[in-house]
Each structure stands twice: as C-alpha cells, then as structure tokens.
C-alpha positions as CSV (number, residue, x, y, z in Angstrom):
1,X,-0.1,0.1,0.0
2,X,1.5,3.3,-1.2
3,X,0.8,6.0,0.9
4,X,-0.4,9.9,-0.2
5,X,1.8,12.8,1.0
6,X,-1.1,13.9,3.1
7,X,-1.1,10.3,4.9
8,X,2.2,11.0,7.0
9,X,2.3,9.2,10.2
10,X,3.9,11.1,12.7
11,X,2.6,13.5,16.2
12,X,1.3,16.7,15.1
13,X,2.4,19.9,17.2
14,X,-0.8,19.7,19.1
15,X,-0.3,16.3,20.6
16,X,3.1,17.0,21.7
17,X,2.3,20.4,23.4
18,X,0.0,18.1,25.1
19,X,2.2,15.5,26.7
20,X,4.4,18.9,27.5
21,X,1.9,20.1,29.8
22,X,0.9,17.4,31.2
23,X,4.6,16.5,31.6
24,X,5.0,20.2,33.9
25,X,2.0,19.6,35.5
26,X,2.9,16.3,36.8
27,X,6.4,17.9,37.6
28,X,4.7,20.6,39.3
29,X,3.5,18.1,41.5
30,X,6.0,16.2,42.4
31,X,8.9,18.7,42.6
32,X,7.6,20.5,45.9
33,X,6.6,16.8,47.7
34,X,9.9,15.5,46.6
35,X,11.2,18.7,48.7
36,X,9.1,18.1,51.7
37,X,10.5,14.9,52.3
38,X,13.8,15.9,52.3
39,X,13.0,18.9,54.6
40,X,11.3,16.4,56.7
41,X,14.1,13.9,56.7
42,X,16.9,16.6,57.9
43,X,14.5,17.5,60.8
44,X,14.7,13.9,61.9
45,X,18.4,14.3,63.3
46,X,17.2,16.9,65.4
47,X,14.0,15.5,66.8
48,X,16.5,12.1,67.7
49,X,18.7,14.0,69.7
50,X,16.3,16.0,71.3
51,X,14.4,12.7,72.2
52,X,17.9,11.1,73.7
53,X,18.5,14.5,75.6
54,X,14.7,13.6,77.2
55,X,15.9,10.6,78.1
56,X,19.4,10.6,79.5
57,X,17.8,14.3,81.7
58,X,15.4,11.6,83.1
59,X,18.0,9.1,83.7
60,X,19.8,12.1,85.3
61,X,17.0,12.6,87.2
62,X,16.4,9.3,88.7
63,X,19.9,9.0,89.8
64,X,20.4,12.4,91.8
65,X,17.0,14.0,92.2
66,X,17.5,16.9,90.1
67,X,18.1,17.5,86.1
68,X,21.6,18.1,84.9
69,X,24.2,20.2,85.5
70,X,23.4,19.2,89.2
71,X,25.8,21.3,90.4
72,X,24.1,25.0,89.2
73,X,23.6,27.6,91.3
74,X,21.1,29.7,89.1
75,X,19.6,29.0,86.3
76,X,21.8,28.7,82.9
77,X,22.3,27.2,79.5
78,X,24.3,24.8,78.7
79,X,25.2,25.7,75.0
80,X,26.7,23.4,72.3
81,X,27.4,19.3,72.1
82,X,30.9,19.3,74.9
83,X,28.9,21.3,77.2
84,X,26.0,19.2,77.4
85,X,28.2,16.1,77.2
86,X,30.2,17.4,80.1
87,X,27.0,16.5,82.3
88,X,25.5,14.0,79.8
89,X,28.3,11.6,78.6
90,X,26.0,9.8,76.9
91,X,25.0,12.6,74.5
92,X,26.4,11.4,71.3
93,X,24.9,13.1,68.7
94,X,28.0,12.5,66.1
95,X,30.5,14.9,64.7
96,X,29.4,18.4,65.2
97,X,30.6,19.6,61.4
98,X,28.5,17.3,59.8
99,X,25.3,18.3,62.1
100,X,22.7,20.6,60.8
101,X,21.7,21.5,63.9
102,X,23.1,23.6,67.3
103,X,22.2,22.1,71.0
104,X,21.6,23.7,73.8
105,X,19.6,22.6,77.2
106,X,18.0,25.7,79.1
107,X,17.9,24.7,82.8
108,X,16.0,26.3,85.8
109,X,17.4,25.9,89.3
110,X,14.9,26.4,92.3
111,X,16.2,26.3,96.1
112,X,20.1,24.7,94.5
113,X,18.3,22.3,92.5
114,X,17.7,21.8,89.1
115,X,13.4,21.6,88.5
116,X,13.7,21.9,85.1
117,X,14.8,22.0,81.0
118,X,14.7,22.9,78.2
119,X,16.3,21.1,75.5
120,X,17.1,23.2,72.0
121,X,17.8,22.2,68.8
122,X,18.0,25.4,66.3
123,X,19.0,24.9,62.5
124,X,22.4,26.1,61.7
125,X,23.0,29.0,59.1
126,X,23.9,28.5,55.5
127,X,22.4,25.1,56.0
128,X,19.0,23.8,54.7
129,X,17.3,23.6,57.8
130,X,18.3,27.5,58.9
131,X,16.2,29.0,61.3
132,X,14.3,25.8,62.4
133,X,13.7,25.1,65.9
134,X,12.7,22.7,67.7
135,X,12.3,21.8,71.8
136,X,11.4,19.2,74.6
137,X,10.8,19.6,78.3
138,X,10.8,17.8,81.1
139,X,7.1,17.2,80.8
140,X,7.8,16.1,77.4
141,X,6.3,19.0,76.1
142,X,7.3,19.5,72.4
143,X,7.1,21.3,68.8
144,X,7.6,18.7,66.5
C-alpha cells in the first residue's frame, strides 16, 4: 500500500504540546512533594537528638533527684555538644561539623536544685534547615 503525501504518520504539534503540558503539571506536583520529604528527613536529626537528650535527662534525674547540671546554683544554659556532654556523656549526636543543628539545654534552678529544662535544636546558618527551631522539656512537651 502506497501512502499519499497527505497520509504521513507521526505526531502533530498539538499532540506534542499536550504531552509537554501533562509532564509539566506532573513535575509541578512532584517537585514540591520531594522537597518537603527532604526537609522532613533533615528535621529527623533534631528530633532524634532531642529525644535522646530528654531520656538522658530523665536518667540523670532518676539517679540524682534533679536534672543536669546538678551542681548549678543559678538558672542557665549548656550551649553546645561539649558543654552538654560534660554532664550527659551519653549524648552522642555525631561530629558537630556534619550536624545541621546546634544543641543547647536551658535549665531552671530553684532552691539550689535543677527543677526543669528545655532542650533546644536550632538550625545552623547556611544549611537547608536554617531558622528551624525544635524543643522538648522535662514534661515531654515538644513542638515537633
């Protein structure tokens, strides 16, 4: 069978534009979902480390009857991994250079006893989680 010049096979310009439009719509839906999952994965570091800090504080409380640091005479802050590990050596979040969050514990002292704490994770500047802030306290109240 011989085809005439008007019986050419192939895609028309309209068909190609429709396919490109459909692919664009699918990409517009998929990319934000992917980026949201990436942020959730980065936030998982902070959540896991804050939970570890809470559990370590509860262990310290069970042993000493107050939260770390037990030698404090005034309310204050343990700022950074090294300061926290001085009182809670079991806190091992990993190499600070590879972490996306900074960690601190704000503690409250009443009558020379540490009666409460808030453990904070703050996103490091220059990372994808910059500005993110999570916390957990002695009552297991948290914002994540």
